[in-house]
VEXBA-595952 format. One line per 5 residues: number of its first residue (from 1); their letters; for each residue y, x, z of C-alpha. Coordinates in Angstrom, 2 decimals. Layout:
<kolfis>
NUM> A> Y:X:Z  ...
</kolfis>
This chain:
<kolfis>
1> MASKN> -14.56:-70.37:-37.27  -16.39:-67.23:-35.91  -20.02:-67.01:-36.43  -22.40:-67.52:-33.51  -24.26:-64.32:-34.61
6> ARSSP> -21.12:-62.03:-34.54  -22.95:-59.70:-32.13  -25.49:-58.91:-34.90  -23.05:-57.82:-37.57  -23.61:-54.39:-39.20
11> SNVEH> -20.73:-52.75:-37.31  -22.03:-53.89:-33.97  -25.54:-52.97:-34.73  -24.33:-49.54:-35.79  -22.52:-49.20:-32.51
16> DRLPM> -25.59:-50.21:-30.59  -27.52:-47.51:-32.29  -24.99:-44.73:-31.34  -26.42:-42.09:-29.07  -25.61:-42.87:-25.49
21> EEQAE> -23.86:-39.52:-25.32  -21.64:-40.38:-28.01  -20.77:-43.86:-26.64  -20.04:-42.10:-23.36  -17.60:-39.51:-25.07
26> RASVF> -15.82:-42.28:-26.78  -15.48:-44.15:-23.41  -13.99:-41.02:-21.82  -11.07:-40.62:-24.46  -7.81:-42.17:-23.90
31> QEMVG> -5.19:-41.57:-26.55  -5.24:-37.76:-26.86  -6.57:-37.28:-23.44  -10.16:-36.43:-22.46  -11.69:-37.24:-19.23
36> GSVAM> -13.90:-39.99:-17.61  -13.42:-39.05:-13.88  -12.00:-41.54:-11.46  -8.92:-39.32:-10.93  -7.99:-39.62:-14.65
41> QRVYD> -9.00:-43.40:-14.75  -6.05:-43.77:-12.43  -3.69:-41.98:-14.79  -4.93:-44.04:-17.74  -4.28:-47.30:-15.54
46> AITQV> -0.92:-46.05:-14.72  0.10:-45.25:-18.31  -1.07:-48.74:-19.40  0.99:-50.31:-16.64  4.39:-48.67:-17.54
51> ADSRI> 4.02:-48.15:-21.26  5.62:-51.32:-22.58  8.45:-51.26:-20.22  11.70:-49.39:-20.61  11.39:-47.99:-17.07
56> NVIVR> 11.98:-44.14:-16.49  8.78:-42.27:-15.82  8.21:-38.75:-14.34  4.91:-36.92:-14.94  4.04:-34.51:-11.91
61> GESGT> 1.36:-32.01:-12.14  0.50:-28.26:-12.09  1.12:-26.25:-15.16  -1.43:-26.69:-17.84  -2.80:-30.21:-16.78
66> GKELV> -1.33:-31.98:-19.99  1.82:-33.68:-18.90  3.05:-33.78:-22.53  -0.12:-35.81:-23.48  0.65:-38.36:-20.83
71> AKAIV> 4.20:-38.69:-22.36  2.80:-39.19:-25.97  0.22:-41.80:-24.64  3.08:-43.75:-22.96  5.01:-43.59:-26.32
76> ALSSR> 2.00:-44.63:-28.34  1.23:-47.74:-26.23  4.98:-48.70:-26.01  7.13:-51.03:-28.08  8.72:-47.93:-29.79
81> PDKPF> 5.68:-45.93:-31.14  7.31:-45.44:-34.53  10.75:-44.56:-33.10  11.99:-40.98:-32.48  10.07:-39.04:-29.88
86> IRVNC> 12.16:-35.92:-28.91  10.54:-33.38:-26.83  12.66:-30.75:-25.00  11.25:-27.94:-22.86  14.00:-27.17:-20.60
91> AALPE> 12.73:-24.00:-19.29  12.31:-22.66:-22.86  15.82:-22.91:-24.04  18.30:-19.98:-23.26  20.78:-20.88:-20.66
96> HLIES> 23.84:-20.48:-23.13  22.25:-22.69:-25.56  20.74:-25.42:-23.54  24.08:-27.56:-23.10  24.72:-27.45:-26.71
101> ELFGH> 21.20:-28.19:-27.55  20.86:-31.15:-25.18  24.17:-32.80:-25.66  25.41:-31.56:-29.10  28.72:-30.19:-30.27
106> ERGAF> 31.60:-30.84:-32.69  32.68:-28.26:-35.13  34.81:-25.62:-33.53  33.58:-26.34:-30.06  32.68:-22.75:-29.45
111> TGAVD> 32.36:-19.53:-31.45  29.84:-20.00:-34.11  29.98:-23.80:-34.16  30.75:-24.06:-37.76  29.36:-27.62:-38.13
116> AKPGQ> 29.01:-30.62:-35.95  25.56:-30.99:-34.58  24.07:-34.02:-32.62  22.04:-32.93:-29.46  18.32:-33.67:-28.71
121> IELAD> 19.57:-36.62:-26.42  21.47:-38.22:-29.22  18.54:-37.82:-31.55  16.45:-39.80:-29.18  18.57:-42.81:-29.83
126> GGTLF> 16.36:-45.86:-30.27  13.15:-43.98:-29.00  12.02:-41.70:-26.33  13.41:-38.45:-24.73  10.81:-36.41:-23.13
131> LDEIA> 12.35:-33.50:-20.82  9.67:-31.09:-19.79  10.33:-28.86:-16.79  13.48:-30.78:-15.94  13.69:-29.05:-12.43
136> TLTLP> 14.90:-25.86:-14.44  18.29:-27.59:-15.37  21.34:-26.10:-13.66  23.19:-28.41:-11.32  26.13:-28.81:-14.00
141> LQTKL> 23.55:-29.88:-16.53  22.11:-32.29:-14.00  25.43:-33.88:-13.43  26.01:-34.21:-17.19  22.32:-35.74:-17.67
146> LRVLE> 23.08:-38.18:-14.66  26.24:-39.26:-16.37  24.30:-40.04:-19.65  21.89:-42.11:-17.80  24.55:-44.12:-15.86
151> DHQVQ> 26.83:-44.65:-18.90  24.37:-44.97:-21.74  26.44:-42.58:-23.86  26.63:-38.94:-24.63  29.51:-36.86:-25.27
156> RLGSR> 29.22:-33.78:-27.50  30.79:-30.53:-26.57  34.33:-30.37:-27.88  34.58:-34.12:-28.22  36.67:-36.71:-26.16
161> QGRKI> 34.74:-39.60:-27.25  31.33:-40.73:-25.94  28.52:-42.00:-28.22  26.54:-45.19:-27.25  22.87:-44.44:-27.14
166> DFRLI> 19.64:-46.29:-26.11  16.62:-44.38:-25.19  13.77:-44.20:-22.86  13.45:-41.21:-20.62  10.14:-39.45:-19.63
171> CATNE> 10.38:-36.28:-17.55  7.70:-33.89:-16.27  7.81:-31.02:-13.80  5.35:-28.93:-11.71  8.09:-28.17:-9.17
176> PLEEM> 8.57:-29.73:-5.55  11.48:-31.80:-6.41  11.70:-33.30:-2.94  12.14:-29.76:-1.42  14.61:-28.98:-4.15
181> TRTGK> 16.52:-32.06:-3.20  16.70:-31.10:0.32  17.88:-27.57:-0.21  20.49:-28.76:-2.81  18.93:-27.28:-5.86
186> FREDL> 18.31:-30.68:-7.39  20.78:-33.52:-7.47  19.42:-36.34:-5.08  21.06:-39.02:-7.19  19.52:-37.76:-10.23
191> YYRIH> 16.17:-37.58:-8.48  16.21:-41.26:-7.80  17.23:-41.92:-11.29  14.25:-40.20:-12.93  11.69:-40.73:-10.16
196> VVPIY> 11.44:-44.53:-10.55  7.72:-44.20:-11.61  5.82:-41.05:-10.91  2.46:-40.48:-12.57  0.58:-37.73:-10.87
201> LPPLR> -1.76:-35.64:-13.20  -4.63:-34.14:-11.27  -5.52:-30.43:-11.55  -8.72:-29.76:-13.42  -10.68:-28.82:-10.13
206> ERSGD> -10.09:-32.19:-8.82  -11.53:-33.87:-12.02  -15.24:-34.21:-11.26  -17.49:-34.45:-14.22  -14.66:-33.74:-16.81
211> IALLA> -15.28:-30.12:-17.51  -18.27:-30.61:-19.58  -16.55:-33.44:-21.57  -13.54:-31.27:-22.21  -15.56:-28.13:-23.05
216> DFFLK> -17.60:-30.14:-25.72  -14.26:-31.58:-27.15  -12.73:-28.14:-27.44  -15.83:-26.73:-28.92  -15.94:-29.29:-31.59
221> GHALA> -12.35:-29.41:-32.21  -11.81:-25.62:-32.50  -14.95:-25.21:-34.68  -13.67:-27.79:-37.05  -10.31:-26.06:-37.17
226> NRMLP> -11.80:-22.68:-37.82  -14.45:-23.99:-40.38  -17.25:-23.05:-38.02  -20.38:-24.67:-36.55  -19.87:-25.59:-32.96
231> KGLTP> -21.73:-23.56:-30.40  -23.63:-24.87:-27.21  -23.20:-24.03:-23.66  -26.34:-23.12:-21.64  -26.87:-24.95:-18.31
236> EVLAT> -26.02:-21.86:-16.48  -22.70:-21.49:-18.26  -21.76:-25.04:-17.69  -22.60:-24.96:-13.91  -20.41:-21.76:-13.76
241> LEEHT> -17.49:-23.48:-15.48  -17.96:-26.34:-13.03  -17.55:-24.03:-10.05  -14.49:-22.18:-11.38  -11.23:-23.29:-9.69
246> WPGNV> -9.11:-23.17:-12.96  -5.62:-22.13:-11.87  -4.52:-22.51:-15.36  -6.14:-26.00:-15.60  -7.07:-27.55:-18.85
251> RELEN> -4.88:-24.97:-20.91  -7.06:-22.29:-19.19  -10.33:-23.85:-20.24  -9.27:-24.63:-23.78  -8.01:-20.94:-24.37
256> LIQRL> -11.49:-19.69:-22.75  -13.53:-21.89:-25.01  -11.63:-21.00:-28.22  -11.97:-17.22:-27.44  -15.70:-17.69:-26.83
261> LITVK> -16.23:-19.69:-30.00  -14.60:-17.13:-32.04  -16.08:-13.95:-30.36  -19.66:-15.03:-29.44  -22.33:-14.37:-32.19
266> GNDIR> -25.12:-16.86:-32.29  -25.53:-20.50:-31.44  -25.38:-20.50:-27.66  -22.80:-19.18:-25.29  -24.63:-17.53:-22.30
271> LEHLP> -23.64:-16.17:-18.86  -23.07:-12.74:-20.25  -20.27:-14.03:-22.51  -18.33:-15.32:-19.56  -15.29:-13.15:-17.93
276> AQMLE> -16.70:-10.88:-15.41  -14.18:-12.31:-12.77  -15.50:-15.79:-13.25  -19.18:-14.50:-12.79  -18.27:-12.63:-9.64
281> HSLSA> -17.18:-15.88:-7.87  -19.86:-18.16:-9.17  -22.89:-18.93:-7.07  -24.63:-20.47:-10.10  -24.11:-17.47:-12.09
286> QEAIL> -25.57:-15.20:-9.31  -28.52:-17.46:-8.84  -29.30:-17.49:-12.73  -29.12:-13.67:-12.66  -31.34:-13.34:-9.70
291> LPEGG> -33.67:-16.18:-10.78  -33.99:-16.66:-14.54  -34.81:-20.27:-15.84  -38.34:-19.29:-16.54  -38.90:-17.84:-13.11
296> AGFDD> -39.72:-14.48:-11.98  -42.36:-12.62:-9.71  -41.10:-12.23:-6.16  -42.74:-8.78:-5.81  -41.38:-7.49:-8.98
301> QIRQM> -37.93:-8.61:-8.30  -37.90:-7.09:-4.82  -39.18:-3.89:-6.34  -36.36:-3.78:-8.98  -33.76:-4.42:-6.14
306> EVALL> -35.01:-1.66:-3.99  -35.05:0.88:-6.89  -31.50:-0.19:-7.92  -30.33:0.13:-4.27  -31.83:3.49:-3.93
311> EAAIR> -30.73:4.85:-7.27  -27.05:3.63:-6.42  -27.05:5.07:-2.94  -28.35:8.53:-4.31  -25.50:8.62:-6.94
316> RGAGN> -23.07:7.65:-4.33  -24.23:10.46:-2.23  -24.08:12.98:-5.02  -27.76:13.46:-5.17  -28.10:13.95:-1.45
321> KAAAA> -30.91:11.82:-0.17  -29.95:12.23:3.56  -26.38:10.90:2.65  -28.06:8.13:0.54  -30.18:7.19:3.71
326> RLLQL> -27.05:6.87:5.83  -25.45:4.56:3.37  -28.57:2.39:3.22  -28.79:2.60:7.14  -32.40:3.84:6.81
331> DTQRM> -34.08:6.48:8.87  -35.16:9.73:7.21  -38.86:9.11:7.14  -38.43:5.67:5.42  -36.22:6.99:2.90
336> KYLCR> -38.72:9.82:2.03  -41.43:7.15:1.84  -39.48:5.00:-0.65  -38.40:7.89:-2.71  -42.02:8.93:-3.10
341> KYSL> -42.98:5.24:-3.74  -40.67:4.82:-6.77  -40.76:8.56:-7.94  -37.09:9.09:-7.22
</kolfis>
């Protein structure tokens, strides 16, 4: 019989004492995915709903959003977590090898086939097959895959007999399958076979609040992997990261954090360490440069800006102050006054 004071057990007391930050971080981790945004909570809910079924799932999302992590989470929560999990990136395989790689071959099936070899589909028997970038398959390969899904058997190249197999299929793509179906680039019958339950993975720019969580996760993870102390992000840096559009999504953020961790000296990553292109398009970065955190004297800032503009215009005008005045849209008298004022 459970004790009435179970909530006062050492483990629970220890949990209660955890810093709120750490508790929030734990609440934002789902399997190997990090994110507490509403958009990601929808993804977690969808994974939980389909995980223990045998239904075909397709993960839709831009490149770099983490579609393979969704597939791994489905497998981890399924009834087949210890069974084979075979991952195939259809776009990464050479066209002349992909058929043999997927379906296998018998000895002598083609030049160089000195031994029989099972394909990736056959190796997934009893477990899960994850086909990433499925839209890159040619129409003949789409037809063969459809036959496997319909007949539940695979036929190796050079063989006349099929082998019974049982696997769960998870696909992923960043391509517009509906448009490809309309234009004949993707088989409509295969589309309906694999598109039973779609899970839409949002781009990073639509995951409000997740950038700080992900940045912290990557800082700690890569610091540990490289036997380094983790670095911190200044508030200005974090605000700039939040404003960035992240065309490369989570993969782009991870690559940036990893690079900064290795190249930045000191304990803090500051604005000057970020890529120039990112700073150019960030309002937060521009504000931080114009107005430091500790504040700045207005008159002194105006003086510095005037001097910088005058010097830039004079350089652009090859030392000719009349040309510099035209660039700054100043009349000659005011230009002379400003040059005398700042000893230019």
